[in-house]
C-alpha positions as CSV (number, residue, x, y, z in Angstrom):
1,M,77.8,-19.5,112.6
2,T,76.1,-22.9,113.1
3,P,76.4,-25.7,110.4
4,K,72.6,-25.2,109.8
5,E,73.2,-21.5,108.9
6,T,76.1,-22.4,106.7
7,S,74.2,-25.0,104.7
8,T,71.2,-22.7,104.4
9,R,73.2,-19.8,103.0
10,S,75.0,-22.0,100.4
11,H,71.8,-22.8,98.6
12,E,69.5,-19.8,99.3
13,A,70.9,-17.3,96.8
14,G,67.9,-15.1,96.9
15,S,67.3,-14.7,100.7
16,Q,69.4,-13.9,103.7
17,R,67.8,-16.6,105.8
18,A,65.5,-19.5,105.1
19,P,62.6,-20.7,107.3
20,G,64.1,-23.2,109.8
21,T,67.3,-21.2,110.3
22,E,68.1,-20.8,114.0
23,L,69.6,-17.6,115.4
24,V,70.5,-16.2,118.8
25,V,68.8,-12.9,119.7
26,D,68.0,-10.6,122.6
27,I,64.2,-10.4,123.1
28,G,62.9,-6.8,123.2
29,P,59.6,-5.2,124.0
30,I,56.2,-6.7,123.3
31,A,54.3,-5.8,120.1
32,H,50.6,-5.9,119.3
33,G,49.7,-9.4,118.3
34,G,51.5,-11.5,120.8
35,H,55.0,-11.0,119.4
36,F,58.2,-9.6,120.9
37,V,60.6,-7.5,118.9
38,A,64.1,-8.7,118.3
39,R,66.7,-7.7,115.7
40,H,69.4,-9.5,113.8
41,E,71.8,-7.7,111.5
42,G,69.4,-4.8,111.3
43,R,66.4,-7.0,110.4
44,V,63.3,-6.8,112.7
45,I,62.1,-10.2,113.8
46,F,58.7,-10.7,115.5
47,V,59.3,-13.5,118.0
48,R,56.7,-15.5,119.8
49,H,57.1,-17.3,123.1
50,G,59.7,-15.0,124.5
51,I,59.8,-12.4,127.3
52,P,61.5,-9.0,127.2
53,G,65.1,-9.1,128.4
54,E,65.7,-12.8,127.6
55,K,68.4,-14.1,125.3
56,A,67.1,-17.0,123.3
57,R,67.7,-19.2,120.3
58,I,64.9,-18.7,117.8
59,R,63.7,-20.6,114.7
60,L,62.6,-18.6,111.7
61,T,59.1,-19.5,110.6
62,D,58.6,-16.7,108.0
63,S,61.5,-15.0,106.3
64,G,62.9,-13.7,103.0
65,A,65.1,-11.1,101.5
66,E,62.2,-8.9,100.5
67,S,60.2,-9.2,103.7
68,R,59.9,-6.0,105.9
69,F,60.2,-8.3,108.9
70,W,60.7,-11.9,109.8
71,R,58.7,-14.1,112.2
72,A,60.2,-16.7,114.6
73,D,59.5,-19.0,117.6
74,V,61.7,-19.4,120.6
75,V,63.3,-22.8,120.6
76,D,65.7,-22.5,123.6
77,V,65.9,-20.0,126.4
78,L,69.6,-19.2,127.1
79,E,69.0,-16.4,129.7
80,P,65.5,-16.7,131.1
81,S,63.4,-13.9,132.6
82,P,62.4,-14.2,136.2
83,D,58.8,-13.9,134.9
84,R,59.2,-17.2,133.0
85,V,57.1,-20.1,134.5
86,P,56.4,-23.6,133.3
87,H,54.0,-23.4,130.4
88,I,50.3,-24.1,131.3
89,W,50.0,-26.4,128.3
90,K,52.6,-28.7,127.0
91,S,51.3,-28.7,123.4
92,A,51.6,-24.9,123.3
93,D,55.1,-24.7,124.8
94,S,57.3,-23.7,121.9
95,P,60.8,-25.0,123.1
96,S,59.4,-28.5,124.0
97,A,57.2,-28.6,120.9
98,W,60.2,-27.9,118.6
99,R,62.3,-30.5,120.4
100,R,59.5,-33.0,119.6
101,G,59.9,-32.0,115.9
102,G,57.1,-29.6,115.2
103,P,55.5,-26.2,116.0
104,P,53.4,-25.6,119.1
105,V,49.6,-25.1,118.9
106,G,48.4,-21.5,118.8
107,G,46.0,-20.0,121.3
108,A,48.2,-19.8,124.5
109,E,51.2,-17.8,123.3
110,L,51.7,-16.1,126.7
111,G,51.3,-19.3,128.8
112,H,55.0,-19.3,129.8
113,I,54.7,-15.9,131.5
114,A,53.5,-15.2,135.1
115,L,49.9,-13.9,135.0
116,E,50.8,-10.6,136.6
117,R,53.5,-10.0,134.1
118,Q,51.2,-10.9,131.2
119,R,48.8,-8.2,132.3
120,S,51.5,-5.6,132.6
121,L,52.7,-6.5,129.1
122,K,49.1,-6.1,127.7
123,S,48.9,-2.7,129.5
124,E,52.1,-1.7,127.6
125,V,50.5,-2.7,124.3
126,L,47.4,-0.7,125.0
127,A,49.4,2.3,125.9
128,E,51.6,2.1,122.8
129,Q,48.5,1.8,120.5
130,L,46.8,4.7,122.1
131,K,49.8,6.9,121.7
132,R,50.7,5.8,118.2
133,L,47.2,5.8,116.7
134,A,45.3,8.4,118.8
135,G,48.0,10.6,120.2
136,V,46.8,9.8,123.7
137,E,49.3,9.2,126.5
138,L,47.5,7.0,129.0
139,S,48.5,3.9,131.1
140,V,45.6,1.7,132.1
141,P,46.0,-1.5,134.2
142,V,44.6,-4.7,132.7
143,E,42.3,-6.0,135.3
144,A,41.7,-9.7,136.3
145,V,38.1,-10.9,136.1
146,G,36.2,-13.5,138.1
147,N,38.2,-15.5,140.7
148,D,41.9,-14.7,140.2
149,D,43.0,-17.8,141.9
150,D,42.3,-20.2,139.0
151,G,45.6,-19.6,137.3
152,G,43.8,-18.1,134.3
153,L,42.6,-21.6,133.3
154,G,39.1,-23.1,132.5
155,W,37.6,-19.8,131.2
156,R,36.7,-20.6,127.6
157,T,33.1,-21.5,127.2
158,R,33.6,-21.7,123.4
159,A,36.4,-23.5,121.5
160,A,37.2,-24.4,117.9
161,F,39.3,-27.4,117.0
162,A,40.7,-28.7,113.8
163,V,40.9,-32.4,112.9
164,T,44.0,-34.3,111.8
165,D,44.1,-36.4,108.6
166,N,43.5,-39.6,110.7
167,G,40.4,-38.2,112.4
168,R,41.9,-37.0,115.7
169,L,41.1,-33.8,117.5
170,G,43.7,-31.1,117.0
171,M,44.5,-27.4,116.8
172,H,46.4,-25.3,114.3
173,A,49.9,-24.0,114.8
174,H,50.1,-20.2,114.6
175,R,49.8,-19.0,111.0
176,S,50.1,-22.5,109.7
177,D,48.1,-25.3,108.1
178,V,49.8,-27.8,110.4
179,V,47.3,-29.5,112.8
180,V,48.7,-30.6,116.1
181,P,46.8,-33.5,117.9
182,V,45.6,-32.4,121.3
183,R,44.3,-34.4,124.3
184,E,43.5,-31.5,126.6
185,M,42.7,-27.8,126.4
186,P,43.6,-26.1,129.7
187,L,41.9,-22.8,128.8
188,A,38.6,-24.5,128.1
189,H,35.7,-24.6,130.5
190,P,35.4,-28.0,132.2
191,G,32.2,-28.5,130.3
192,I,34.2,-28.7,127.1
193,N,37.0,-30.9,128.4
194,Q,34.5,-33.3,129.9
195,L,33.3,-34.2,126.4
196,R,36.7,-35.9,125.8
197,L,36.5,-35.2,122.1
198,W,40.0,-36.4,121.7
199,E,38.7,-40.0,122.2
200,V,36.2,-39.7,119.4
201,D,36.9,-40.8,115.8
202,L,36.3,-37.6,113.8
203,T,37.1,-39.0,110.4
204,G,35.2,-37.0,107.8
205,I,35.2,-33.8,109.8
206,E,37.2,-30.7,109.0
207,R,36.6,-28.7,112.2
208,V,34.7,-28.9,115.4
209,E,33.2,-26.0,117.4
210,V,32.0,-26.4,120.9
211,A,29.9,-24.2,123.2
212,A,29.5,-25.1,126.9
213,P,27.6,-22.4,128.8
214,A,29.0,-21.5,132.2
215,N,25.5,-21.8,133.7
216,G,25.7,-25.6,133.2
217,S,23.0,-25.8,130.5
218,R,23.2,-28.2,127.6
219,P,26.4,-28.0,125.6
220,L,26.4,-27.9,121.8
221,V,28.9,-29.6,119.4
222,L,29.0,-28.3,115.8
223,L,30.6,-30.5,113.2
224,A,31.9,-29.1,109.9
225,P,32.2,-32.0,107.5
226,R,34.7,-32.4,104.8
227,E,33.4,-32.5,101.2
228,G,31.8,-35.9,100.5
229,T,31.1,-36.8,104.1
230,S,27.8,-38.6,104.3
231,P,24.9,-37.7,106.7
232,K,25.2,-41.3,108.1
233,R,28.8,-40.5,109.1
234,L,27.7,-37.4,110.9
235,H,25.0,-39.2,112.9
236,S,27.6,-41.9,113.8
237,I,29.9,-39.3,115.3
238,A,26.9,-37.7,117.1
239,S,26.0,-41.1,118.6
240,A,29.6,-41.4,120.1
241,L,29.1,-38.2,122.1
242,P,27.3,-38.0,125.5
243,E,23.5,-38.2,125.3
244,D,23.0,-34.9,127.1
245,V,25.0,-33.0,124.4
246,S,23.3,-31.3,121.5
247,V,24.9,-32.0,118.1
248,A,24.5,-30.1,114.9
249,G,26.3,-30.0,111.5
250,F,27.3,-27.2,109.1
251,E,25.9,-27.5,105.6
252,P,27.9,-26.3,102.6
253,N,25.9,-23.0,102.6
254,G,26.9,-22.3,106.2
255,Q,23.4,-23.2,107.6
256,V,23.3,-25.3,110.7
257,V,21.3,-28.6,110.6
258,R,20.2,-30.4,113.8
259,L,21.6,-33.9,114.4
260,R,20.5,-34.3,118.0
261,G,19.0,-31.9,120.6
262,R,18.9,-28.3,119.7
263,T,21.0,-25.9,117.5
264,W,21.4,-23.3,120.2
265,V,22.6,-22.9,123.8
266,Q,21.0,-21.1,126.8
267,E,23.3,-18.4,128.3
268,S,22.8,-16.4,131.5
269,A,24.1,-12.9,132.3
270,A,23.1,-9.9,134.4
271,G,19.8,-11.4,135.5
272,H,18.7,-12.4,131.9
273,E,18.5,-15.5,129.9
274,Y,19.7,-15.6,126.3
275,R,19.3,-18.0,123.5
276,V,22.4,-18.0,121.3
277,T,22.5,-20.0,118.0
278,G,25.5,-22.3,117.5
279,E,27.1,-20.0,115.0
280,G,26.1,-16.8,116.9
281,F,28.4,-14.6,118.9
282,W,28.8,-14.7,122.6
283,Q,31.6,-13.6,124.9
284,I,33.8,-16.6,125.5
285,H,35.1,-16.0,129.0
286,K,32.8,-17.4,131.6
287,D,32.8,-14.1,133.5
288,A,32.9,-11.7,130.5
289,P,29.2,-11.0,130.0
290,A,28.6,-9.8,133.6
291,T,32.0,-8.0,133.7
292,L,31.2,-6.0,130.5
293,V,27.6,-5.3,131.3
294,N,28.6,-3.9,134.6
295,A,31.4,-1.7,133.1
296,V,29.1,-0.3,130.4
297,T,26.1,0.4,132.7
298,D,28.3,1.9,135.4
299,Y,29.7,4.4,132.8
300,L,26.4,5.3,131.4
301,S,24.4,5.4,134.6
302,G,27.1,7.2,136.5
303,G,27.1,9.9,133.9
304,V,23.3,10.1,133.9
305,Y,23.1,9.1,130.3
306,L,21.1,6.0,131.1
307,Q,17.9,6.5,133.0
308,P,14.1,6.0,132.7
309,G,12.9,7.6,129.5
310,A,16.3,7.7,127.8
311,V,16.7,7.0,124.0
312,V,19.6,4.6,123.5
313,A,21.0,2.2,120.9
314,D,23.0,-1.0,121.1
315,L,25.1,-1.4,117.9
316,Y,26.6,-4.7,116.8
317,A,24.2,-6.0,119.4
318,G,24.6,-9.8,118.9
319,A,22.0,-11.8,120.8
320,G,21.2,-8.8,123.0
321,L,23.7,-9.0,125.9
322,F,23.6,-5.3,126.4
323,T,20.2,-4.7,124.9
324,A,18.4,-6.4,127.8
325,P,19.9,-4.4,130.7
326,L,19.5,-1.2,128.6
327,A,15.8,-2.0,128.3
328,D,15.6,-2.4,132.1
329,A,17.3,0.9,132.7
330,V,15.2,3.1,130.3
331,G,11.9,1.4,131.2
332,I,8.8,1.5,129.2
333,T,9.0,5.3,128.8
334,G,12.3,5.0,127.0
335,S,13.5,3.2,123.8
336,V,16.3,0.9,122.7
337,L,17.3,0.4,119.1
338,S,19.2,-2.9,118.7
339,V,21.2,-3.4,115.5
340,E,22.9,-6.6,114.4
341,G,24.1,-7.7,111.0
342,S,23.9,-11.5,111.3
343,P,20.4,-12.7,110.5
344,G,20.6,-15.7,112.8
345,T,21.9,-13.8,115.8
346,S,19.3,-11.0,115.2
347,R,16.6,-13.7,115.3
348,D,18.0,-14.7,118.7
349,A,17.8,-11.2,119.9
350,K,14.1,-11.0,118.9
351,K,13.4,-14.1,120.9
352,N,15.5,-12.9,123.9
353,L,13.8,-9.5,124.0
354,H,10.3,-10.7,123.1
355,G,7.7,-8.7,125.0
356,Q,10.0,-5.7,125.6
357,S,7.9,-3.1,123.9
358,Q,10.5,-0.4,124.3
359,V,13.0,-2.4,122.2
360,E,13.2,-2.3,118.4
361,I,15.5,-4.9,116.9
362,V,16.8,-4.3,113.4
363,Q,18.8,-6.7,111.3
364,G,21.3,-4.9,109.0
365,R,24.6,-3.2,108.7
366,V,25.1,-0.5,111.3
367,E,26.0,2.2,108.8
368,R,22.8,1.5,106.7
369,V,20.5,1.5,109.7
370,L,22.0,4.7,111.1
371,H,21.6,6.4,107.7
372,Q,17.9,5.4,107.6
373,R,17.1,6.3,111.2
374,Q,18.6,9.7,112.0
375,R,17.7,10.5,115.6
376,N,19.2,12.1,118.7
377,F,20.3,9.5,121.2
378,D,21.1,9.9,124.8
379,A,23.7,7.1,124.7
380,L,25.1,4.5,122.4
381,I,26.8,1.2,123.0
382,L,29.3,0.2,120.4
383,D,30.6,-3.4,120.4
384,P,32.1,-3.9,116.9
385,P,34.0,-6.9,115.6
386,R,37.8,-7.0,115.8
387,A,38.2,-4.7,112.8
388,G,36.5,-1.9,114.7
389,A,33.8,0.5,113.5
390,G,35.8,2.5,111.0
391,K,35.8,6.1,109.9
392,A,32.4,6.1,108.1
393,V,30.5,4.6,111.1
394,V,32.3,6.9,113.6
395,R,31.2,9.9,111.6
396,Q,27.6,8.6,111.6
397,L,27.7,8.0,115.3
398,M,28.8,11.6,116.0
399,E,26.2,12.9,113.6
400,S,23.4,11.0,115.5
401,G,23.9,13.4,118.4
402,P,24.5,11.1,121.4
403,R,25.6,12.6,124.7
404,A,27.9,9.6,125.4
405,I,29.2,6.4,123.7
406,A,30.3,3.3,125.5
407,Y,32.8,1.6,123.2
408,V,33.5,-2.1,123.9
409,S,36.6,-3.4,122.0
410,C,38.5,-6.6,121.7
411,D,41.4,-5.1,119.8
412,P,43.5,-2.1,121.1
413,A,44.7,-1.1,117.6
414,S,41.2,-0.7,116.0
415,F,40.0,1.0,119.2
416,A,42.9,3.5,119.2
417,R,42.4,4.1,115.5
418,D,38.6,4.8,116.0
419,L,39.4,6.9,119.0
420,G,41.6,9.1,116.7
421,Y,38.6,9.5,114.4
422,F,36.4,10.6,117.3
423,Q,39.0,13.0,118.6
424,R,39.3,14.6,115.1
425,G,35.5,15.1,115.3
426,G,35.8,17.0,118.6
427,W,35.1,14.0,121.0
428,Q,37.2,12.9,123.9
429,L,38.0,9.8,125.9
430,S,36.5,10.3,129.4
431,E,37.1,6.9,131.0
432,L,38.8,3.7,130.0
433,R,39.1,0.2,131.6
434,A,40.9,-2.9,130.3
435,F,40.0,-6.5,131.3
436,D,42.1,-9.7,131.0
437,L,39.3,-11.8,129.4
438,Y,41.8,-14.0,127.6
439,P,44.5,-15.1,130.0
440,H,47.6,-16.7,128.5
441,T,46.9,-15.1,125.2
442,H,47.8,-11.6,123.9
443,H,44.1,-10.5,123.7
444,M,42.3,-8.1,126.0
445,E,39.0,-6.3,126.2
446,T,38.6,-2.6,126.7
447,V,35.6,-0.5,127.6
448,G,35.8,3.3,127.0
449,L,33.5,6.1,127.6
450,L,33.5,8.8,124.9
451,I,31.8,12.2,125.2
452,P,31.6,15.3,123.0
453,G,34.2,17.9,123.7
454,A,33.3,21.0,125.7
């Protein structure tokens, strides 16, 4: 027992271990969420920054006698895995961060693992979720996208930053209010790092969001002010940024107000141009839009579900990433229903699909729109938020009579749960691909083809 453990036990009568306690554990398998499973005296500990098979010293970050499990960070690797490599980002490297006296930034929790091993671990997570939540035994490789010689760096065309109390650019530690100052973001597209926001005095700002399209069009910086920050201060910060950058601010009601330039960015994908408002959704990996459009259209076209004259729908459609290629495929004799809940993003879709007479764009909740517009579809595209579609929407989708559904998901747990609902309704998973759209993080994207059972 270390002196730290002894002193902790002497004054923590109500808990077995206090946050900050250090323990030595064997790192077990990966779990959904970027953690690895370890055990200490029968207690499950979800450990970040490890690799299965390692022996490591960990620091408890969330613990208590009544907790079902604890959380911890690796602070020293005693027996390293052959898959351990130098971390791609010093600020996110847990052992070195804790040696400097604080937690690492979040957002690159697998950056210490060789890319090939990262992808095999993600494949394990997907297989475990499919088996546990849908009863499906299936192993799917997680595919690299774009040029696989970039080390998994420079892919984020969108990034969100916090701001320290003294006005410097920062990022949050995982599950923490601690803001760690940063002077680089290796996962960010060069268009973001070239802004050098860490050199700007951001006093009066609570957070900063940046979009830098991979096509090289004008970047956008969104400033979320702290309460009481004056418009004059916002304009002062805007003037400190490069002249070819658009700058906007969030008002208390969430609306975006223009400070300089425009409040949207111009994106390109699959032969189409898209206007996307600053707060609107767009895939963040530079190669994600083309990768996902190709996967979806290959599934639907290959199964003859998508052809001239077809009736299709794009649900949770965003700014129309999938709607535009769907309209191309069905032609003027077909129809595309595009449904998006966000008013601003739905307005973007209307601008992006202007002149496409076969497209109907509806702003509203998917379940409400489906209830109002019962029709038989040839195919549906489903791209819900991380929480998934849910039981009620899945039931409505099956009742709408499609011959196939392409389900795009950024969370293997919600996808597997929804797949279980489909299976109980007589549907089956026909095809499944997984893509490494978020290298050095635990996230992945899947595209599945669902069809009614025979």
